[in-house]
C-alpha positions as CSV (number, residue, x, y, z in Angstrom):
1,M,-11.4,-6.6,23.1
2,K,-10.3,-4.2,20.5
3,T,-7.6,-1.5,20.3
4,T,-8.0,1.5,18.1
5,I,-4.8,2.2,16.2
6,Q,-4.0,5.8,15.6
7,L,-1.8,7.2,12.8
8,H,1.0,7.7,15.3
9,D,0.9,4.1,16.4
10,F,0.8,2.9,12.7
11,T,3.7,5.0,11.5
12,N,5.8,4.1,14.6
13,N,5.2,0.4,14.4
14,I,8.7,-1.1,14.0
15,Q,7.5,-4.0,11.7
16,L,5.9,-1.5,9.3
17,R,8.5,1.3,9.6
18,D,11.2,-1.0,8.4
19,N,9.4,-1.8,5.2
20,F,7.6,1.4,4.3
21,S,8.5,5.1,4.1
22,Y,6.8,7.6,6.4
23,D,4.8,9.0,3.4
24,G,3.9,5.5,2.4
25,L,2.7,4.6,5.9
26,I,0.5,7.7,6.0
27,A,-1.1,6.8,2.6
28,F,-1.4,3.1,3.7
29,F,-3.1,4.2,7.0
30,D,-5.6,6.4,5.1
31,Y,-6.3,3.6,2.6
32,L,-7.0,1.1,5.4
33,E,-9.3,3.6,7.2
34,D,-11.2,4.3,4.0
35,Y,-11.5,0.6,3.4
36,E,-13.0,0.1,6.9
37,Q,-15.5,2.9,6.4
38,S,-16.6,1.7,3.0
39,C,-17.1,-1.9,4.2
40,G,-18.5,-1.0,7.6
41,A,-16.2,-3.5,9.3
42,D,-13.2,-3.2,11.6
43,L,-9.9,-4.6,10.4
44,E,-7.6,-6.5,12.7
45,F,-4.3,-4.8,13.0
46,D,-1.7,-7.3,11.9
47,P,1.6,-5.6,11.0
48,V,3.3,-8.8,9.9
49,A,0.5,-9.7,7.5
50,L,0.5,-6.1,6.1
51,R,4.3,-6.2,5.7
52,C,4.1,-9.5,3.9
53,D,1.1,-8.7,1.7
54,F,2.0,-5.2,0.5
55,T,5.2,-3.7,-1.1
56,E,6.2,-0.1,-1.5
57,Y,7.9,1.1,-4.7
58,N,9.5,4.4,-5.7
59,G,7.1,4.8,-8.5
60,I,4.6,3.1,-10.9
61,K,7.4,2.2,-13.3
62,C,9.3,0.3,-10.6
63,A,6.2,-1.5,-9.5
64,Y,5.2,-2.4,-13.1
65,E,8.7,-3.7,-13.9
66,N,8.5,-6.0,-10.9
67,Y,5.7,-7.9,-12.6
68,L,6.4,-7.4,-16.3
69,V,9.2,-6.4,-18.7
70,Y,8.8,-2.7,-19.4
71,E,7.7,-2.3,-23.1
72,D,7.2,1.5,-23.6
73,E,3.7,1.6,-22.0
74,T,2.7,5.0,-20.6
75,E,2.4,5.5,-16.9
76,T,-1.4,5.6,-17.3
77,E,-1.4,2.2,-19.1
78,M,0.9,0.8,-16.4
79,M,-1.5,2.1,-13.7
80,E,-4.5,0.6,-15.4
81,Y,-2.8,-2.7,-15.7
82,L,-2.0,-2.9,-12.0
83,Q,-5.3,-1.5,-10.8
84,G,-7.0,-4.2,-12.8
85,R,-5.1,-6.9,-10.9
86,T,-4.5,-5.6,-7.4
87,Q,-4.9,-2.9,-4.8
88,V,-2.9,0.2,-5.7
89,I,-2.2,2.9,-3.1
90,E,-0.7,6.0,-4.7
91,F,1.0,8.8,-2.9
92,E,3.3,11.7,-3.8
93,T,6.6,9.9,-3.6
94,G,5.7,6.3,-4.6
95,V,3.1,3.6,-4.7
96,I,2.2,0.6,-2.5
97,L,0.8,-2.6,-4.1
98,Q,-0.9,-5.6,-2.7
99,D,1.4,-8.4,-3.9
100,F,-0.1,-10.7,-6.5
């Protein structure tokens, strides 16, 4: 038995809402839907796993500094570094990374 999760359900899930901004949740939902379509497989909705595996940051610099000491790299270089190592979900007010 499967349940289809809509954007409203995703953004109002208390386990996700406590860890991600509203804008982040919208971007995250869109990313997961695109992933499903590109793979041709349905994902299981597990908000606890999503909360544990992904982290939202206020910007690419904050995310980058969490993994390395900032050494005057450009934002483009920071983004390339992170994209080469993990999933990066960009949105207007921040970025979500799959933790690595």
